[in-house]
Each structure stands twice: as C-alpha cells, then as structure tokens.
C-alpha positions in Angstrom: 98.3 94.2 123.9 97.8 95.1 120.3 99.9 97.2 118.0 98.2 100.5 118.8 98.2 100.8 122.5 100.5 99.5 125.1 98.8 98.8 128.5 100.9 98.8 131.5 99.7 97.8 135.2 101.7 99.2 138.2 101.0 98.2 141.8 101.2 100.7 144.7 101.1 99.5 148.2 99.6 101.4 150.7 100.8 101.3 154.1 99.3 99.2 156.8 96.4 100.3 158.4 97.2 98.5 161.7 94.5 95.6 160.6 97.5 93.6 159.6 96.4 93.8 156.3 98.6 95.0 153.3 96.4 96.8 150.7 97.5 96.9 147.2 96.0 99.3 144.7 96.7 98.5 140.8 96.4 101.1 138.2 96.3 100.2 134.6 97.7 102.8 131.9 97.0 102.8 128.1 100.0 104.4 126.7 99.1 105.9 123.6 101.1 106.2 120.4 101.9 109.7 119.2 100.0 109.2 115.8 96.8 108.9 117.8 96.8 112.6 118.9 96.2 115.6 116.8 99.1 118.1 115.7 97.8 120.6 117.9 97.8 118.1 120.8 101.4 117.2 120.3 102.2 121.3 120.4 100.0 121.0 123.5 102.5 118.6 125.1 105.8 120.7 124.2 103.9 123.8 125.6 103.4 122.1 128.8 107.0 121.0 129.1 108.2 124.7 128.4 105.7 126.1 131.3 107.3 123.4 133.8 110.7 125.0 133.3 109.2 128.1 135.0 107.8 126.3 137.7 108.3 128.0 141.3 109.0 125.2 143.5 111.7 125.9 145.7 110.0 124.0 148.8 108.7 120.7 147.2 111.1 120.7 144.3 107.9 119.3 142.4 107.7 121.2 138.9 104.5 121.0 137.1 103.6 122.3 133.7 100.2 122.8 131.8 99.0 123.8 128.6 95.4 124.1 127.9 93.9 124.2 124.4 90.7 126.3 124.1 88.1 126.3 121.3 89.3 128.8 119.7 92.8 127.0 119.2 94.4 129.4 121.9 96.9 127.6 124.0 97.2 128.8 127.5 100.3 127.6 129.8 100.6 127.4 133.5 103.2 126.4 135.8 103.0 125.7 139.5 103.7 128.5 142.1 104.6 127.5 145.5 104.5 129.7 148.8 106.0 129.4 152.1 102.3 129.7 153.3 101.6 126.3 151.8 97.7 126.4 151.2 98.5 129.8 149.0 100.3 127.3 146.4 98.7 127.4 142.9 98.5 124.2 140.4 99.9 124.8 137.2 96.4 123.5 135.7 94.7 126.0 137.7 97.0 128.8 136.6 96.2 127.8 132.9 92.6 127.8 133.2 92.6 131.1 135.1 94.7 132.6 132.6 92.3 131.4 129.8 89.0 132.6 131.6 90.6 135.9 132.6 91.0 136.5 128.6 87.5 135.4 127.7 87.9 131.7 126.9 85.6 129.3 128.9 85.4 126.4 125.9 88.3 123.6 126.1 89.5 120.9 124.3 92.2 119.5 125.9 95.2 119.9 128.4 98.4 118.7 128.8 100.2 118.2 132.0 104.2 117.4 132.2 106.1 116.7 135.4 109.4 115.3 136.2 107.9 111.9 137.6 109.1 109.0 136.0 105.5 107.8 136.2 102.3 109.7 135.2 101.6 113.0 137.4 97.9 113.1 138.0 96.1 116.4 139.0 94.8 116.9 142.2 91.3 116.7 143.1 91.0 120.4 143.3 92.5 120.8 139.7 90.1 118.1 138.6 87.1 119.7 140.1 87.7 123.2 138.5 88.4 121.5 134.9 85.3 119.8 135.4 83.7 123.3 135.7 84.3 123.8 132.0 83.4 120.3 130.7 83.6 116.7 131.4 84.8 115.5 127.8 88.3 117.7 128.0 90.9 115.6 127.0 93.5 115.3 129.6 97.1 114.3 128.4 99.4 113.0 130.8 103.1 113.1 129.9 106.2 111.6 131.5 109.8 112.7 130.5 110.6 109.8 128.5 107.8 111.1 126.0 105.1 108.4 127.0 101.8 109.9 127.4 98.5 108.7 128.3 95.0 110.3 127.2 91.8 110.1 129.3 88.9 112.5 130.0 88.1 114.8 132.7 84.9 112.5 133.4 87.5 109.5 133.6 89.7 111.3 136.2 86.8 112.4 138.3 83.7 110.1 137.9 81.5 111.5 140.5 82.1 115.2 139.8 80.0 117.8 141.2 78.8 120.2 138.4 76.4 123.1 137.5 73.7 120.3 136.6 73.9 119.4 140.5 73.2 123.1 141.6 70.3 123.3 139.2 68.7 120.3 140.5 69.1 121.5 144.1 67.4 124.9 142.9 64.4 122.7 141.4 63.7 121.0 144.9 63.8 124.3 146.8 
C-alpha cells in the first residue's frame, strides 16, 4: 500500500459444487484517490449517481446509473429499465451507449457506473461486450455509495473480447 492507492482484497466463497471442496475467489481492487481522475470524470461520477435515481427497478430493486463521456465532451446518462418480461430489461450502460450512438457519437473516453451496493457493482457480460464494440481502452469508473471508486479499462474487464478484428480475420479466411 502506498500514498496514492489503497488496495483491498475481498474473498467470495462459491457454493459447494458437490465435490466436497469449497471454492474461494479473491478479488483485488485498487481504490484510487479522487485527485487521480479528471474534472470531467468527477462530473461523470456525479451524473451516474443522478441517473441511478431514475432507475425503473420495481422487481429487483437493484438501481444502476451510468454516465458515458464521448470524445466530444458530451455526457450521456442512462439507468436500468426493468420489465415484467425479464429478458426485456435494459442495463444502464447499454441505455447510455444507445443514447450516444443514436445522436451520432461513437467515440468514448470513459463511463462511470453507480449502484447501491456496498461493494463495486461490475457490469454484466453483455454490457462489457457492447462497450468493447467502441474501444477496449475506454475507462470504466466503478463507484460505491461511500464515494470510493476504482478505475479500469474495458480491456481489463473483458480480456478476451470479441471485436470487429475477429470478424475481419474470419472474412480474410473465407
């Protein structure tokens, strides 16, 4: 641990799979002090918290807000929108991306995500893949209600992503 970053290791115990062995997964989070992010990213965090307040989550009660920073400096916010037909639920991150793309923005710098969880609320695999479509170096800022946050890239969240390069390689083989 140094003066600029705090490391925190958490342990999650997974249910016994019938083998008699308990499986433990360890997570290491780097909690970054506020002075290591830009003023735009601070605003992004605030906008993600505001967006969370608009979440429509009557079934899970799991509110999520996201704020996406485009290369032009425009911020697009989104919240999760649940539906009684569960597969039709839309995640906050995808709402923000869809809003941005529908307004002509396709280059992004960062996305902040706010939840009510005491720990960091990581994006689902679908959201990781959708964001990867627009770049693996987009900064992901995951926040907690107490003000802590951690920053990582989409590449770190989805190390083996499927991208347009994979499609290009397949087309060249055919």
